[in-house]
N, CA, C and O atoms as a MOPAC input file, in Angstrom:
PM7 MOZYME 1SCF
protein

 N    186.01300 1    78.47100 1   140.99700 1
 C    186.40600 1    79.71700 1   140.35100 1
 C    186.46200 1    80.83300 1   141.40000 1
 O    185.53000 1    80.99900 1   142.18700 1
 N    187.52500 1    81.56900 1   141.40700 1
 C    187.71800 1    82.63100 1   142.37900 1
 C    187.22000 1    83.95300 1   141.79300 1
 O    187.51700 1    84.29500 1   140.64800 1
 N    186.46300 1    84.68000 1   142.59900 1
 C    185.99900 1    85.99700 1   142.18600 1
 C    186.74300 1    87.05400 1   142.98200 1
 O    186.86800 1    86.96300 1   144.20300 1
 N    187.22900 1    88.05100 1   142.27400 1
 C    187.99300 1    89.12100 1   142.90200 1
 C    187.32200 1    90.44600 1   142.61700 1
 O    186.76900 1    90.64500 1   141.53500 1
 N    187.36600 1    91.34600 1   143.56900 1
 C    186.84800 1    92.69000 1   143.35100 1
 C    188.01900 1    93.64000 1   143.20400 1
 O    188.88400 1    93.71800 1   144.07600 1
 N    188.03800 1    94.35700 1   142.09700 1
 C    189.06000 1    95.37600 1   141.93500 1
 C    188.40400 1    96.73500 1   142.07600 1
 O    187.24000 1    96.91500 1   141.71700 1
 N    189.14400 1    97.67500 1   142.59200 1
 C    188.63100 1    99.02500 1   142.78400 1
 C    189.65400 1   100.01100 1   142.25200 1
 O    190.85500 1    99.85500 1   142.47100 1
 N    189.17500 1   101.01400 1   141.56100 1
 C    190.04700 1   102.09300 1   141.15100 1
 C    189.20400 1   103.33900 1   140.98700 1
 O    187.98100 1   103.25600 1   140.87700 1
 N    189.84800 1   104.48900 1   140.96900 1
 C    189.10100 1   105.73100 1   140.86800 1
 C    189.71000 1   106.61600 1   139.79100 1
 O    190.90400 1   106.54000 1   139.50300 1
 N    188.87600 1   107.44700 1   139.20900 1
 C    189.27400 1   108.33300 1   138.12500 1
 C    188.74600 1   109.72200 1   138.43100 1
 O    187.57700 1   109.88600 1   138.77800 1
 N    189.60000 1   110.71500 1   138.30500 1
 C    189.18500 1   112.10600 1   138.48800 1
 C    188.73200 1   112.66400 1   137.14200 1
 O    189.42600 1   112.51000 1   136.13700 1
 N    187.58500 1   113.30300 1   137.12200 1
 C    187.09900 1   113.96000 1   135.90600 1
 C    186.80600 1   115.42200 1   136.22000 1
 O    186.47200 1   115.75500 1   137.35700 1
 N    186.92800 1   116.30300 1   135.21800 1
 C    186.84700 1   117.74400 1   135.47300 1
 C    185.52100 1   118.25300 1   136.01100 1
 O    185.50800 1   119.20500 1   136.79100 1
 N    184.41400 1   117.65500 1   135.62300 1
 C    183.15500 1   118.17100 1   136.14400 1
 C    182.10600 1   117.08100 1   136.25700 1
 O    182.27300 1   115.98200 1   135.72700 1
 N    181.02500 1   117.39500 1   136.95200 1
 C    179.98500 1   116.40700 1   137.25400 1
 C    179.33500 1   115.85400 1   135.98700 1
 O    179.04300 1   114.66000 1   135.91000 1
 N    179.10900 1   116.71100 1   134.99900 1
 C    178.47900 1   116.26000 1   133.75600 1
 C    179.32500 1   115.17900 1   133.08100 1
 O    178.79400 1   114.18600 1   132.58400 1
 N    180.63000 1   115.38000 1   133.06900 1
 C    181.52000 1   114.39500 1   132.45300 1
 C    181.57100 1   113.11500 1   133.28500 1
 O    181.68500 1   112.02100 1   132.73400 1
 N    181.48700 1   113.24800 1   134.60600 1
 C    181.45300 1   112.06000 1   135.46300 1
 C    180.20900 1   111.23000 1   135.17000 1
 O    180.28400 1   110.00400 1   135.09500 1
 N    179.07100 1   111.88800 1   135.00600 1
 C    177.82800 1   111.17900 1   134.70600 1
 C    177.90700 1   110.50100 1   133.33900 1
 O    177.40900 1   109.38900 1   133.16400 1
 N    178.53200 1   111.17300 1   132.37300 1
 C    178.68300 1   110.59500 1   131.04300 1
 C    179.58600 1   109.36700 1   131.08900 1
 O    179.31500 1   108.36100 1   130.43300 1
 N    180.65000 1   109.45800 1   131.86200 1
 C    181.55300 1   108.32100 1   131.99100 1
 C    180.83800 1   107.12600 1   132.60400 1
 O    181.00700 1   105.99600 1   132.14600 1
 N    180.04700 1   107.37100 1   133.63000 1
 C    179.28800 1   106.29400 1   134.27200 1
 C    178.30600 1   105.66700 1   133.27900 1
 O    178.19200 1   104.44400 1   133.19900 1
 N    177.60700 1   106.50400 1   132.53200 1
 C    176.63600 1   105.99300 1   131.56500 1
 C    177.32100 1   105.15600 1   130.48700 1
 O    176.81300 1   104.10200 1   130.10500 1
 N    178.45800 1   105.61600 1   130.00000 1
 C    179.18300 1   104.88800 1   128.96000 1
 C    179.68600 1   103.54200 1   129.46000 1
 O    179.59500 1   102.53900 1   128.75200 1
 N    180.21300 1   103.51800 1   130.66700 1
 C    180.81900 1   102.28500 1   131.15200 1
 C    179.77600 1   101.27300 1   131.60000 1
 O    180.03700 1   100.07000 1   131.56000 1
 N    178.61400 1   101.72200 1   132.02100 1
 C    177.58500 1   100.77300 1   132.43600 1
 C    176.99600 1   100.03800 1   131.23600 1
 O    176.41000 1    98.96600 1   131.39200 1
 N    177.14800 1   100.60600 1   130.04300 1
 C    176.64100 1    99.94100 1   128.84500 1
 C    177.54700 1    98.81600 1   128.37200 1
 O    177.12900 1    97.97200 1   127.57800 1
 N    178.77300 1    98.79700 1   128.84800 1
 C    179.76400 1    97.84400 1   128.34800 1
 C    179.93900 1    96.65800 1   129.29100 1
 O    179.85600 1    96.79500 1   130.51100 1
 N    180.18200 1    95.50400 1   128.70200 1
 C    180.50300 1    94.27600 1   129.44500 1
 C    179.54700 1    94.05900 1   130.61300 1
 O    179.96300 1    94.01000 1   131.77000 1
 N    178.29000 1    93.93200 1   130.29900 1
 C    177.26700 1    93.79100 1   131.33700 1
 C    177.42000 1    92.51400 1   132.14400 1
 O    176.78800 1    92.37500 1   133.19200 1
 N    178.23500 1    91.58700 1   131.69000 1
 C    178.43700 1    90.34800 1   132.45200 1
 C    179.17900 1    90.61600 1   133.75100 1
 O    179.11600 1    89.81200 1   134.68100 1
 N    179.88200 1    91.74100 1   133.82100 1
 C    180.57900 1    92.09900 1   135.05200 1
 C    179.68000 1    92.99300 1   135.89200 1
 O    178.97200 1    93.85000 1   135.36400 1
 N    179.71400 1    92.78800 1   137.18000 1
 C    178.91700 1    93.63100 1   138.07100 1
 C    179.71300 1    94.89400 1   138.37900 1
 O    180.79600 1    94.83500 1   138.96100 1
 N    179.16900 1    96.01500 1   137.98600 1
 C    179.88000 1    97.27000 1   138.14600 1
 C    179.01100 1    98.22600 1   138.94500 1
 O    177.85600 1    98.46800 1   138.59400 1
 N    179.55600 1    98.75700 1   139.99700 1
 C    178.84500 1    99.79800 1   140.71100 1
 C    179.72900 1   101.02700 1   140.73300 1
 O    180.93200 1   100.93200 1   140.97600 1
 N    179.14400 1   102.16200 1   140.48300 1
 C    179.91700 1   103.38800 1   140.44800 1
 C    179.33800 1   104.35700 1   141.46200 1
 O    178.12200 1   104.44300 1   141.63500 1
 N    180.20000 1   105.06700 1   142.11300 1
 C    179.79200 1   106.02400 1   143.12300 1
 C    180.46100 1   107.35300 1   142.79800 1
 O    181.67200 1   107.41300 1   142.58500 1
 N    179.67100 1   108.40600 1   142.76300 1
 C    180.23500 1   109.72100 1   142.49600 1
 C    180.50700 1   110.42800 1   143.81700 1
 O    179.66200 1   110.44600 1   144.71200 1
 N    181.66100 1   110.99000 1   143.92200 1
 C    182.01300 1   111.77900 1   145.09800 1
 C    182.76300 1   112.99600 1   144.57600 1
 O    183.92500 1   112.89100 1   144.18100 1
 N    182.10800 1   114.14300 1   144.57300 1
 C    182.66600 1   115.34100 1   143.96800 1
 C    182.96100 1   115.05400 1   142.50000 1
 O    182.04500 1   114.82000 1   141.71200 1
 N    184.22600 1   115.07200 1   142.13800 1
 C    184.56200 1   114.85600 1   140.73300 1
 C    185.30800 1   113.54700 1   140.52300 1
 O    185.97300 1   113.36100 1   139.50400 1
 N    185.19800 1   112.66300 1   141.46600 1
 C    185.89300 1   111.38700 1   141.35200 1
 C    184.87300 1   110.27800 1   141.13800 1
 O    183.87200 1   110.20200 1   141.84900 1
 N    185.12900 1   109.42600 1   140.16300 1
 C    184.26900 1   108.28200 1   139.90000 1
 C    184.99100 1   107.04600 1   140.41000 1
 O    186.13100 1   106.77500 1   140.03200 1
 N    184.31700 1   106.30600 1   141.26700 1
 C    184.89800 1   105.08800 1   141.81700 1
 C    184.29600 1   103.88600 1   141.10200 1
 O    183.07900 1   103.79900 1   140.93600 1
 N    185.14100 1   102.97000 1   140.68400 1
 C    184.67500 1   101.76300 1   140.00800 1
 C    184.95100 1   100.56200 1   140.89800 1
 O    186.04800 1   100.41000 1   141.43700 1
 N    183.96100 1    99.72500 1   141.04200 1
 C    184.10100 1    98.48400 1   141.79800 1
 C    183.68500 1    97.36100 1   140.84700 1
 O    182.50300 1    97.21300 1   140.53600 1
 N    184.63300 1    96.59200 1   140.40000 1
 C    184.34300 1    95.55200 1   139.41200 1
 C    184.58800 1    94.18600 1   140.02400 1
 O    185.67700 1    93.90900 1   140.52600 1
 N    183.58400 1    93.34000 1   139.98300 1
 C    183.75800 1    91.95600 1   140.41200 1
 C    184.07000 1    91.13400 1   139.17400 1
 O    183.31100 1    91.13700 1   138.20400 1
 N    185.18000 1    90.44100 1   139.21600 1
 C    185.58600 1    89.64700 1   138.06500 1
 C    186.00200 1    88.26500 1   138.52400 1
 O    186.43400 1    88.07500 1   139.66100 1
 N    185.86900 1    87.31300 1   137.63600 1
 C    186.25600 1    85.94800 1   137.97700 1
 C    187.53900 1    85.53600 1   137.24900 1
 O    188.05500 1    84.44200 1   137.47900 1
 N    188.04900 1    86.39000 1   136.38600 1
 C    189.27100 1    86.06900 1   135.65000 1
 C    190.33900 1    87.10000 1   135.98900 1
 O    190.35600 1    88.19200 1   135.42100 1
 N    191.21500 1    86.75700 1   136.90100 1
 C    192.23800 1    87.69900 1   137.33600 1
 C    193.35200 1    87.84200 1   136.30100 1
 O    194.16500 1    88.76200 1   136.38700 1
 N    193.39000 1    86.94000 1   135.33000 1
 C    194.48500 1    86.94000 1   134.37400 1
 C    194.35600 1    87.99600 1   133.28800 1
 O    195.28700 1    88.16900 1   132.50100 1
 N    193.23600 1    88.70900 1   133.21600 1
 C    193.16500 1    89.69500 1   132.15000 1
 C    191.87700 1    90.47100 1   132.10000 1
 O    191.88500 1    91.66200 1   131.79000 1
 N    190.77000 1    89.82500 1   132.39700 1
 C    189.48100 1    90.47400 1   132.24200 1
 C    189.34000 1    91.75000 1   133.03700 1
 O    188.80300 1    92.73900 1   132.53700 1
 N    189.82000 1    91.74200 1   134.27900 1
 C    189.67900 1    92.93000 1   135.10600 1
 C    190.52300 1    94.08000 1   134.57400 1
 O    190.06000 1    95.22000 1   134.52100 1
 N    191.75300 1    93.78700 1   134.18200 1
 C    192.62400 1    94.86000 1   133.71800 1
 C    192.22700 1    95.34600 1   132.32900 1
 O    192.39900 1    96.52200 1   132.01000 1
 N    191.70100 1    94.45000 1   131.50600 1
 C    191.19600 1    94.88300 1   130.20200 1
 C    190.05100 1    95.86500 1   130.38700 1
 O    189.95400 1    96.86000 1   129.67000 1
 N    189.18900 1    95.58200 1   131.34700 1
 C    188.06600 1    96.48800 1   131.59500 1
 C    188.55800 1    97.82500 1   132.13100 1
 O    188.07200 1    98.87800 1   131.71800 1
 N    189.51300 1    97.78800 1   133.04400 1
 C    190.07800 1    99.02900 1   133.57900 1
 C    190.71300 1    99.85400 1   132.45500 1
 O    190.52300 1   101.06800 1   132.38600 1
 N    191.45600 1    99.19600 1   131.59100 1
 C    192.10100 1    99.90200 1   130.48400 1
 C    191.07100 1   100.50700 1   129.54700 1
 O    191.27900 1   101.59800 1   129.01600 1
 N    189.96100 1    99.80900 1   129.33900 1
 C    188.89200 1   100.33800 1   128.50200 1
 C    188.34400 1   101.63400 1   129.08100 1
 O    188.10200 1   102.59000 1   128.34400 1
 N    188.15000 1   101.67100 1   130.37900 1
 C    187.65200 1   102.88300 1   131.02900 1
 C    188.67500 1   104.00800 1   130.90500 1
 O    188.31400 1   105.15100 1   130.62700 1
 N    189.94000 1   103.68500 1   131.10800 1
 C    190.96900 1   104.71700 1   130.98400 1
 C    191.01700 1   105.29100 1   129.57300 1
 O    191.31900 1   106.47100 1   129.39300 1
 N    190.72200 1   104.47000 1   128.57500 1
 C    190.68600 1   104.97600 1   127.19600 1
 C    189.48100 1   105.88500 1   126.97700 1
 O    189.54200 1   106.82400 1   126.18300 1
 N    188.38500 1   105.60400 1   127.68200 1
 C    187.18900 1   106.43400 1   127.53800 1
 C    187.35900 1   107.80800 1   128.16400 1
 O    186.76700 1   108.78100 1   127.69700 1
 N    188.16100 1   107.89400 1   129.21300 1
 C    188.27600 1   109.15100 1   129.95500 1
 C    188.70600 1   110.31600 1   129.07000 1
 O    188.05000 1   111.35800 1   129.10400 1
 N    189.77800 1   110.19700 1   128.27600 1
 C    190.16500 1   111.34100 1   127.44100 1
 C    189.08400 1   111.71100 1   126.41800 1
 O    188.90000 1   112.88800 1   126.11000 1
 N    188.37300 1   110.71300 1   125.89500 1
 C    187.31400 1   110.99700 1   124.92500 1
 C    186.22000 1   111.84500 1   125.56600 1
 O    185.69900 1   112.77100 1   124.94400 1
 N    185.88000 1   111.53100 1   126.79200 1
 C    184.80100 1   112.24000 1   127.47700 1
 C    185.27200 1   113.59600 1   127.98200 1
 O    184.57100 1   114.59400 1   127.81800 1
 N    186.44500 1   113.64100 1   128.59100 1
 C    186.90500 1   114.88900 1   129.18900 1
 C    187.36700 1   115.89900 1   128.14300 1
 O    187.49500 1   117.08500 1   128.44500 1
 N    187.61400 1   115.44700 1   126.93000 1
 C    188.01500 1   116.37600 1   125.87200 1
 C    186.82800 1   116.91100 1   125.07500 1
 O    186.99100 1   117.78200 1   124.22100 1
 N    185.63700 1   116.38900 1   125.35400 1
 C    184.45100 1   116.87800 1   124.65400 1
 C    184.10100 1   118.28000 1   125.13900 1
 O    184.25700 1   118.61200 1   126.31400 1
 N    183.63200 1   119.07800 1   124.21500 1
 C    183.20600 1   120.42500 1   124.60900 1
 C    181.74900 1   120.38000 1   125.02400 1
 O    180.95500 1   119.63900 1   124.44400 1
 N    181.40100 1   121.16400 1   126.01700 1
 C    180.01200 1   121.23900 1   126.44800 1
 C    179.23100 1   122.07500 1   125.45700 1
 O    179.61500 1   123.19600 1   125.12500 1
 N    178.13200 1   121.51500 1   124.99100 1
 C    177.32000 1   122.23800 1   124.00300 1
 C    176.03500 1   122.72700 1   124.62400 1
 O    175.22300 1   123.35700 1   123.94600 1

């Protein structure tokens, strides 16, 4: 079985939202090894996956769907 690492980055408006995004995504699909690094307002995702046919892109799409939910929240 071949394991591939995919990397992508997402810009979020502020640090609080970046931390929320990291917390939300670390709770999901724990079978995948995910490390996130914050650099200013960019969240970097490094996902190791063994199924190149869909699992990696499904996870990426899930994160992209979370971004508008988090960035559209008002700070209370």
